[in-house]
C-alpha positions as CSV (number, residue, x, y, z in Angstrom):
1,X,99.6,-70.7,20.3
2,X,101.7,-67.5,19.9
3,X,101.1,-65.3,16.9
4,X,104.3,-64.2,15.3
5,X,105.4,-60.6,16.0
6,X,105.0,-59.7,12.4
7,X,101.3,-60.5,12.6
8,X,100.8,-58.4,15.7
9,X,102.7,-55.5,13.9
10,X,100.3,-55.8,10.9
11,X,97.4,-55.7,13.3
12,X,98.8,-52.6,15.0
13,X,99.3,-50.9,11.6
14,X,95.7,-51.7,10.5
15,X,94.3,-50.5,13.8
16,X,96.2,-47.3,13.7
17,X,95.1,-46.7,10.1
18,X,91.5,-47.4,11.0
19,X,91.7,-45.0,13.9
20,X,93.2,-42.2,11.7
21,X,90.6,-42.9,9.0
22,X,87.8,-42.6,11.6
23,X,89.2,-39.2,12.7
24,X,89.8,-37.8,9.3
25,X,86.7,-39.1,7.5
26,X,84.3,-38.7,10.4
27,X,85.3,-35.2,11.6
28,X,86.9,-33.6,8.6
29,X,86.3,-35.2,5.2
30,X,82.6,-36.3,5.6
31,X,81.4,-32.9,7.1
32,X,83.2,-31.1,4.3
33,X,81.6,-33.3,1.6
34,X,78.2,-33.0,3.3
35,X,78.4,-29.2,3.4
36,X,79.4,-29.1,-0.2
37,X,76.3,-31.2,-1.1
38,X,74.1,-28.9,1.0
39,X,75.5,-25.8,-0.7
40,X,74.8,-27.3,-4.1
41,X,71.3,-28.4,-3.2
42,X,70.1,-25.2,-1.4
43,X,71.5,-22.4,-3.6
44,X,68.9,-20.8,-5.8
45,X,70.4,-21.9,-9.1
46,X,68.2,-21.4,-12.1
47,X,66.1,-24.5,-13.0
48,X,67.2,-26.3,-9.8
49,X,64.7,-28.2,-7.6
50,X,65.0,-25.9,-4.7
51,X,64.5,-22.9,-6.9
52,X,61.2,-24.4,-8.2
53,X,60.0,-25.0,-4.7
54,X,61.0,-21.6,-3.5
55,X,59.4,-19.8,-6.4
56,X,56.1,-21.7,-6.0
57,X,55.8,-23.3,-2.6
58,X,54.2,-26.7,-3.2
59,X,51.8,-26.6,-0.3
60,X,49.5,-24.0,1.2
61,X,50.1,-22.3,4.5
62,X,47.4,-22.2,7.1
63,X,46.1,-18.7,7.6
64,X,43.7,-18.1,10.4
65,X,41.9,-14.8,11.3
66,X,40.3,-14.1,14.7
67,X,38.2,-10.9,15.2
68,X,37.1,-9.2,18.4
69,X,33.4,-8.4,18.6
70,X,32.6,-5.5,20.9
71,X,29.6,-6.4,23.1
72,X,29.3,-3.0,24.8
73,X,29.9,-0.3,22.2
74,X,27.7,2.3,23.8
75,X,29.6,2.0,27.1
76,X,32.9,2.3,25.3
77,X,31.7,5.6,23.8
78,X,31.2,6.8,27.3
79,X,34.7,5.9,28.4
80,X,34.1,2.4,29.8
81,X,36.3,-0.6,29.2
82,X,35.4,-2.6,26.1
83,X,34.1,-6.2,26.5
84,X,35.6,-8.3,23.8
85,X,34.4,-11.6,22.3
86,X,36.8,-13.5,20.1
87,X,35.2,-14.7,16.8
88,X,37.1,-17.2,14.8
89,X,39.0,-18.9,13.4
90,X,38.2,-18.0,9.8
91,X,40.5,-20.4,8.0
92,X,42.2,-19.7,4.7
93,X,44.6,-21.5,2.6
94,X,47.5,-19.2,1.7
95,X,49.4,-19.8,-1.5
96,X,52.8,-18.2,-1.9
97,X,54.3,-17.7,-5.3
98,X,57.0,-15.5,-6.9
99,X,56.7,-14.0,-10.4
100,X,58.7,-11.8,-12.8
101,X,62.0,-13.4,-11.7
102,X,65.1,-11.9,-13.2
103,X,68.6,-13.3,-12.5
104,X,71.6,-11.0,-12.0
105,X,74.4,-13.5,-12.5
106,X,77.3,-11.0,-12.1
107,X,76.2,-10.2,-8.5
108,X,74.6,-13.5,-7.7
109,X,71.1,-12.0,-7.1
110,X,67.6,-12.6,-8.3
111,X,64.7,-10.1,-8.4
112,X,61.0,-11.0,-8.1
113,X,57.6,-10.0,-7.0
114,X,55.9,-12.0,-4.3
115,X,52.2,-12.9,-4.5
116,X,50.0,-14.2,-1.7
117,X,46.6,-15.7,-2.6
118,X,44.0,-16.6,0.0
119,X,41.2,-19.1,-0.4
120,X,38.5,-19.4,2.3
121,X,38.1,-23.0,3.7
122,X,34.8,-23.1,5.4
123,X,35.2,-26.8,6.4
124,X,38.1,-25.8,8.8
125,X,36.4,-22.6,10.1
126,X,34.5,-24.4,12.9
127,X,31.0,-23.6,11.5
128,X,31.7,-20.0,10.6
129,X,30.7,-18.8,7.1
130,X,31.9,-15.3,6.9
131,X,28.4,-13.9,6.9
132,X,28.4,-13.3,10.6
133,X,27.7,-9.7,11.7
134,X,30.0,-8.3,14.4
135,X,30.2,-4.9,16.1
136,X,33.6,-3.5,15.1
137,X,35.4,-0.1,15.2
138,X,35.4,1.6,11.8
139,X,39.1,1.4,11.2
140,X,39.3,4.0,8.5
141,X,37.2,6.6,10.3
142,X,39.0,6.1,13.6
143,X,42.5,6.1,12.0
144,X,41.8,9.3,10.1
145,X,40.5,11.1,13.2
146,X,43.2,10.0,15.7
147,X,46.2,10.5,13.3
148,X,45.1,14.0,12.5
149,X,44.4,14.9,16.2
150,X,47.8,13.5,17.2
151,X,50.0,14.9,14.5
152,X,48.1,17.6,12.6
153,X,45.7,19.2,15.1
154,X,45.0,22.4,13.0
155,X,43.4,20.2,10.3
156,X,40.8,18.7,12.7
157,X,37.9,21.1,11.7
158,X,38.3,20.0,8.1
159,X,38.5,16.3,9.0
160,X,35.4,16.7,11.2
161,X,33.5,18.1,8.3
162,X,34.8,15.3,6.0
163,X,33.7,12.6,8.5
164,X,30.2,14.0,8.7
165,X,29.9,14.1,4.9
166,X,31.5,10.7,4.1
167,X,30.0,8.7,7.0
168,X,26.7,10.6,7.1
169,X,26.8,12.2,10.5
170,X,28.0,9.3,12.6
171,X,27.3,9.0,16.3
172,X,29.8,6.3,17.2
173,X,33.0,4.8,16.0
174,X,31.5,1.3,16.0
175,X,29.3,-0.2,13.3
176,X,27.8,-3.6,12.5
177,X,29.7,-5.3,9.7
178,X,29.7,-8.6,7.8
179,X,32.9,-10.4,8.5
180,X,33.9,-11.2,4.9
181,X,33.2,-7.6,3.9
182,X,35.6,-6.5,6.6
183,X,38.3,-9.0,5.6
184,X,38.2,-9.2,1.8
185,X,35.1,-8.0,0.0
186,X,35.2,-4.3,1.2
187,X,33.2,-1.7,3.0
188,X,32.0,1.2,0.9
189,X,33.4,4.7,1.4
190,X,31.1,7.3,-0.1
191,X,33.0,9.9,-2.1
192,X,30.1,11.3,-4.1
193,X,30.2,14.7,-2.4
194,X,31.8,17.7,-4.1
195,X,32.5,19.5,-0.9
196,X,36.2,20.5,-0.5
197,X,36.7,18.6,2.8
198,X,35.3,15.3,1.4
199,X,37.2,15.7,-1.9
200,X,40.5,16.3,0.0
201,X,40.1,13.1,2.0
202,X,38.9,11.0,-1.0
203,X,41.8,12.2,-3.2
204,X,44.2,10.9,-0.5
205,X,42.6,7.5,-0.7
206,X,44.2,7.0,-4.1
207,X,47.5,6.2,-2.4
208,X,46.2,4.1,0.5
209,X,47.3,0.5,0.3
210,X,44.3,-0.8,2.2
211,X,41.8,0.9,-0.2
212,X,40.5,-0.4,-3.5
213,X,38.7,1.9,-6.0
214,X,35.3,0.5,-6.8
215,X,34.2,3.3,-9.2
216,X,34.7,7.1,-9.6
217,X,32.7,7.9,-6.5
218,X,33.1,4.8,-4.3
219,X,36.1,3.3,-2.6
220,X,36.3,0.0,-0.8
221,X,38.1,-0.5,2.5
222,X,39.1,-4.0,3.7
223,X,41.8,-5.6,5.8
224,X,43.2,-8.1,3.3
225,X,41.4,-7.4,0.0
226,X,44.0,-5.2,-1.6
227,X,46.7,-7.7,-0.6
228,X,45.0,-10.8,-2.0
229,X,46.7,-12.0,-5.3
230,X,48.4,-8.6,-5.6
231,X,52.1,-8.6,-6.4
232,X,54.4,-6.9,-3.9
233,X,57.0,-4.4,-4.9
234,X,60.2,-5.9,-6.3
235,X,62.5,-7.9,-3.9
236,X,66.1,-8.4,-4.8
237,X,67.9,-11.2,-2.8
238,X,71.1,-13.2,-3.0
239,X,70.9,-16.6,-4.6
240,X,73.6,-18.1,-2.4
241,X,75.6,-19.6,-5.3
242,X,78.8,-17.7,-4.5
243,X,78.3,-17.5,-0.7
244,X,75.7,-19.8,0.8
245,X,75.6,-17.8,4.0
246,X,73.9,-15.0,2.0
247,X,71.1,-17.2,0.6
248,X,67.8,-15.4,0.5
249,X,69.2,-12.2,2.2
250,X,67.3,-9.1,1.1
251,X,69.5,-6.6,-0.7
252,X,66.9,-4.3,-2.1
253,X,63.2,-3.7,-2.0
254,X,61.4,-1.5,-4.5
255,X,64.9,-0.6,-5.9
256,X,66.1,0.8,-2.6
257,X,69.0,-0.6,-0.6
258,X,67.5,0.6,2.6
259,X,64.3,2.2,3.9
260,X,63.8,5.9,4.4
261,X,61.3,5.9,7.3
262,X,63.3,6.0,10.4
263,X,65.9,8.4,11.9
264,X,68.6,5.8,12.4
265,X,70.4,3.7,9.7
266,X,70.1,0.7,12.0
267,X,66.3,0.6,11.7
268,X,66.3,1.4,8.0
269,X,68.4,-1.7,7.0
270,X,67.0,-4.8,5.5
271,X,68.0,-7.7,7.7
272,X,67.6,-11.4,7.0
273,X,65.6,-13.0,4.2
274,X,62.2,-12.4,2.8
275,X,60.8,-15.2,5.0
276,X,60.5,-18.2,2.7
277,X,64.1,-19.5,2.6
278,X,67.0,-19.4,5.1
279,X,70.7,-20.2,4.7
280,X,72.1,-23.4,6.1
281,X,74.9,-23.8,8.7
282,X,73.3,-21.2,11.0
283,X,74.2,-21.0,14.7
284,X,71.9,-20.5,17.7
285,X,73.5,-17.1,18.4
286,X,72.7,-15.6,15.0
287,X,68.9,-15.6,15.4
288,X,66.5,-16.0,12.5
289,X,65.8,-12.7,10.7
290,X,63.2,-11.8,8.1
291,X,62.1,-8.6,6.5
292,X,58.3,-8.0,6.2
293,X,57.3,-5.0,4.0
294,X,53.7,-5.0,5.5
295,X,55.2,-3.7,8.7
296,X,58.3,-2.0,7.3
297,X,60.6,-3.9,9.6
298,X,63.0,-6.7,10.0
299,X,62.2,-8.9,13.0
300,X,64.4,-11.4,14.7
301,X,63.5,-14.7,16.3
302,X,66.0,-15.7,19.0
303,X,67.0,-19.1,20.3
304,X,64.9,-20.4,23.1
305,X,65.7,-24.1,23.7
306,X,66.5,-27.4,22.0
307,X,63.5,-29.2,20.6
308,X,62.4,-31.8,18.1
309,X,59.9,-32.2,15.3
310,X,58.9,-35.4,13.5
311,X,61.8,-37.2,15.1
312,X,64.3,-34.6,14.0
313,X,66.4,-32.6,16.4
314,X,65.6,-28.9,16.0
315,X,66.2,-25.6,17.7
316,X,63.2,-23.6,18.8
317,X,63.3,-19.9,18.2
318,X,60.7,-17.4,19.5
319,X,60.0,-13.7,19.1
320,X,59.5,-11.0,21.6
321,X,58.7,-7.4,20.6
322,X,60.7,-6.1,23.6
323,X,60.6,-2.8,25.4
324,X,61.0,0.2,23.0
325,X,61.2,2.7,25.8
326,X,64.1,1.0,27.6
327,X,66.0,-0.5,24.6
328,X,67.9,2.3,22.9
329,X,68.4,0.2,19.8
330,X,64.6,0.3,19.3
331,X,64.2,4.0,19.8
332,X,64.4,4.7,16.1
333,X,61.1,2.8,15.6
334,X,59.3,5.3,17.9
335,X,57.5,8.4,16.9
336,X,59.1,10.5,19.6
337,X,61.5,8.5,21.8
338,X,61.5,7.7,24.5
339,X,58.3,9.2,25.7
340,X,56.6,8.5,22.4
341,X,57.6,4.8,22.5
342,X,54.8,2.3,23.0
343,X,54.6,0.1,26.2
344,X,56.5,-3.1,26.6
345,X,55.4,-5.8,24.0
346,X,53.8,-3.2,21.6
347,X,55.1,-2.2,18.2
348,X,54.1,1.1,16.6
349,X,53.3,0.8,12.9
350,X,52.3,4.4,12.3
351,X,55.5,5.4,10.6
352,X,54.9,2.5,8.1
353,X,51.2,3.2,7.5
354,X,51.2,6.9,6.7
355,X,50.6,7.9,10.3
356,X,47.6,5.6,10.9
357,X,47.6,4.8,14.7
358,X,48.0,1.0,14.2
359,X,50.0,-1.0,16.7
360,X,51.1,-4.6,16.8
361,X,51.3,-7.1,19.7
362,X,51.1,-10.8,20.5
363,X,47.5,-12.1,20.4
364,X,45.5,-11.3,23.5
365,X,48.3,-9.0,24.6
366,X,50.4,-12.0,25.5
367,X,53.9,-10.9,26.7
368,X,52.7,-7.3,27.0
369,X,52.7,-4.7,29.7
370,X,49.9,-5.7,32.2
371,X,48.7,-2.1,32.2
372,X,47.7,-2.5,28.5
373,X,45.9,-5.8,29.3
374,X,43.9,-4.2,32.1
375,X,42.3,-1.6,29.8
376,X,40.2,-4.3,28.1
377,X,38.0,-7.2,29.1
378,X,37.7,-10.6,27.6
379,X,41.3,-11.5,26.7
380,X,43.0,-14.7,27.8
381,X,46.7,-14.7,26.9
382,X,48.1,-18.3,26.4
383,X,51.7,-19.0,25.3
384,X,50.6,-22.2,23.6
385,X,48.1,-20.4,21.4
386,X,49.6,-16.9,21.1
387,X,53.4,-17.2,21.1
388,X,55.4,-16.8,17.9
389,X,57.7,-19.8,17.4
390,X,59.9,-21.5,14.8
391,X,61.2,-25.1,14.8
392,X,64.4,-24.8,12.9
393,X,67.0,-27.4,11.7
394,X,70.1,-25.2,11.7
395,X,72.5,-27.4,9.6
396,X,70.2,-27.5,6.6
397,X,68.4,-24.2,7.2
398,X,65.0,-25.9,7.2
399,X,62.1,-24.5,9.1
400,X,60.0,-27.6,9.9
401,X,57.2,-25.9,11.8
402,X,56.4,-22.3,12.5
403,X,53.5,-20.1,13.7
404,X,53.7,-16.4,13.0
405,X,51.1,-14.7,15.1
406,X,50.3,-11.0,15.2
407,X,47.5,-9.0,16.8
408,X,46.6,-5.6,15.2
409,X,45.3,-2.9,17.4
410,X,44.3,0.7,17.1
411,X,44.8,3.6,19.4
412,X,41.7,5.0,21.0
413,X,41.8,8.5,22.5
414,X,39.4,11.3,23.3
415,X,39.1,14.0,20.7
416,X,37.2,17.0,22.1
417,X,36.8,18.6,18.6
418,X,34.7,15.6,17.4
419,X,31.8,15.5,19.8
420,X,30.9,11.8,19.6
421,X,34.6,10.9,20.3
422,X,35.1,13.3,23.1
423,X,34.4,10.8,25.9
424,X,36.5,8.0,24.7
425,X,39.1,6.6,27.1
426,X,42.7,6.5,25.9
427,X,43.8,2.9,25.4
428,X,45.0,0.4,22.9
429,X,42.0,-1.4,21.3
430,X,42.5,-5.0,19.9
431,X,41.0,-5.4,16.4
432,X,41.9,-8.8,15.2
433,X,44.8,-11.3,15.1
434,X,46.2,-13.6,12.5
435,X,48.2,-16.8,12.5
436,X,50.2,-17.9,9.5
437,X,51.5,-21.3,10.2
438,X,53.1,-24.3,8.6
439,X,53.7,-27.8,9.9
440,X,55.6,-29.9,7.3
441,X,54.1,-33.4,6.7
442,X,56.1,-36.6,6.3
443,X,56.7,-36.0,2.6
444,X,58.9,-33.1,3.4
445,X,60.2,-34.0,6.8
446,X,61.4,-37.4,5.5
447,X,63.6,-35.5,3.0
448,X,65.4,-34.0,6.0
449,X,65.2,-37.1,8.1
450,X,66.6,-39.5,5.5
451,X,68.4,-37.2,3.2
452,X,70.4,-35.5,6.0
453,X,69.8,-37.0,9.5
454,X,70.2,-40.6,8.4
455,X,73.4,-39.8,6.6
456,X,74.7,-37.9,9.6
457,X,73.8,-40.9,11.9
458,X,75.6,-43.3,9.5
459,X,78.7,-41.1,9.6
460,X,78.5,-41.0,13.4
461,X,78.3,-44.8,13.5
462,X,81.2,-45.3,11.1
463,X,83.5,-42.8,12.7
464,X,83.0,-44.2,16.2
465,X,83.3,-47.8,15.1
466,X,86.5,-47.0,13.3
467,X,87.9,-45.0,16.3
468,X,86.9,-47.6,18.9
469,X,88.1,-50.6,16.9
470,X,91.3,-48.8,16.1
471,X,91.9,-47.7,19.7
472,X,91.1,-51.1,21.3
473,X,92.8,-53.2,18.6
474,X,95.8,-51.0,18.5
475,X,96.1,-50.9,22.2
476,X,96.0,-54.7,22.5
477,X,98.6,-55.2,19.7
478,X,100.9,-52.6,21.3
479,X,100.6,-54.2,24.7
480,X,101.5,-57.7,23.3
481,X,104.5,-56.3,21.3
482,X,105.9,-54.5,24.3
483,X,105.0,-56.8,27.2
484,X,104.9,-60.2,25.6
485,X,102.2,-62.7,24.5
486,X,100.2,-64.1,27.4
487,X,99.4,-67.3,25.5
488,X,103.1,-68.1,24.6
489,X,104.7,-71.4,26.0
490,X,108.0,-71.2,27.9
491,X,110.9,-72.6,25.9
492,X,112.7,-75.8,27.2
493,X,116.4,-75.1,28.0
494,X,118.7,-77.9,26.6
495,X,120.5,-79.8,29.4
496,X,123.0,-82.6,29.6
497,X,121.6,-86.1,28.7
498,X,122.6,-87.8,31.9
499,X,121.3,-84.9,34.0
500,X,118.1,-85.0,32.0
501,X,117.6,-88.7,32.7
502,X,118.3,-88.2,36.4
503,X,115.8,-85.4,36.7
504,X,113.2,-87.4,34.8
505,X,113.6,-90.5,37.0
506,X,113.5,-88.4,40.1
507,X,110.3,-86.8,38.9
508,X,108.7,-90.2,38.4
509,X,109.4,-91.5,41.9
510,X,106.4,-91.8,44.2
511,X,106.4,-90.7,47.8
512,X,107.7,-93.5,50.1
513,X,104.4,-93.7,51.9
514,X,102.6,-95.0,48.8
515,X,102.8,-98.5,47.3
516,X,104.4,-98.1,43.9
517,X,102.4,-100.9,42.3
518,X,99.0,-100.4,44.0
519,X,96.1,-99.6,41.6
520,X,98.3,-99.0,38.5
521,X,97.1,-100.2,35.2
522,X,99.3,-102.1,32.8
523,X,99.6,-99.1,30.6
524,X,100.7,-96.9,33.5
525,X,103.2,-99.6,34.6
526,X,104.8,-99.8,31.2
527,X,105.6,-96.1,31.1
528,X,109.4,-95.9,30.9
529,X,111.9,-93.1,31.1
530,X,112.6,-93.5,27.4
531,X,108.9,-93.0,26.6
532,X,108.8,-89.8,28.5
533,X,112.1,-88.7,26.9
534,X,110.6,-89.3,23.5
535,X,107.6,-87.2,24.4
536,X,109.9,-84.4,25.5
537,X,112.0,-84.7,22.4
538,X,108.9,-84.6,20.2
539,X,107.6,-81.5,22.0
């Protein structure tokens, strides 16, 4: 039965409205409302939930340390390649907190000191206790000798004398050391001598960040001891209340708006956040930047590929140290560019560490110049174990999984003025590598999955249902109104009464070849013209 045109017009109107609603709500209004909600929830407002989590991260990070034991120290002292044995992991729980927070409302910033605290977890250290003894280069002795030989050669005689006094006439740069002493507890440096050379060196130790003063005559050197539970200098970052894209971005460190280490302003700038929070609505092309005061640099992770984590679509970012010799934008990090730039995949930290010949790389020299790898034995680069990566949900600015890996190395070189170091080969010697990682569990990934992803999926469903129903329904209604209703019955045209009877009678006549009465029931025989006329009239 035909629907009236007015009903089809109403249907068309509703469908067009539904289509427009789907477009406006799904692609304009909902994203705007969602972004507004994200801005409100992620900005570092005082007393907000995100501010509390940011200032005291509610879960520990995994911190693993791997050291390289030298199995042929005597051969190395004669210029041979070192044979290295990896020892680890030593597993620590790393707690990150922020203290002394001060808000600067007028400029939308907050200042604080960051504190990292490490707790050894023997149960996850694969049977290691920290009491293991390994053969290891004496970092302090070697750094002092190489840095002076490289940059202040006239001072070598005094340094040689100081080494003989402080380290009691050493014959090698290697020494057996208990692992936990090397990492946290400290290795003694004897400063009891009143000799000028020893006093000069020991006085300089007062400003060394890797040195703790044990008493008036003894200092303690360790890799992480001075950093453990010690506040950093003051960070000042944007809170993101006024401009969410600035969230967490470092504005000042130690009261300075930029560093004063490098020859180029580009390298002296603080780029990115302090590493524990990132702004939402980022794009793949921006990269993920973070400033690390330990290495005096801002490092970028660049987009690698689409990925997923815990059922959430993510973007995987990874980091490469690049080629400082060929990349002019990295020359300002070199001591004497381009010849003084390190090989591909190596980062020179000497300008950051008061001239100490320390260099960074990926663990096991992964993604590093093969010539560097060939100088040592026992390394096995593996991208799955040694690559730096970050699983990032760009819309919310949430890092769901990350592994920051860094190997610390020291420059070896022959120093003729110091007899026991005169036969050393020149190469980059791996010391240890660390992995700071986090893999969010369901408690936190569900907040992203159901608080954001589910809402976005519901919006996706609503907008496409509205658009498709509006499109199909509107198209059908429009077709009917313009082309006619396919279910409508043809109207009977009034005709003359006699003509109608004639036509009806004619239509009831059987073909001459058939017997008009054969096989007909009484009901069929009683059908008259008038009965048919009445049926037509009624219709």
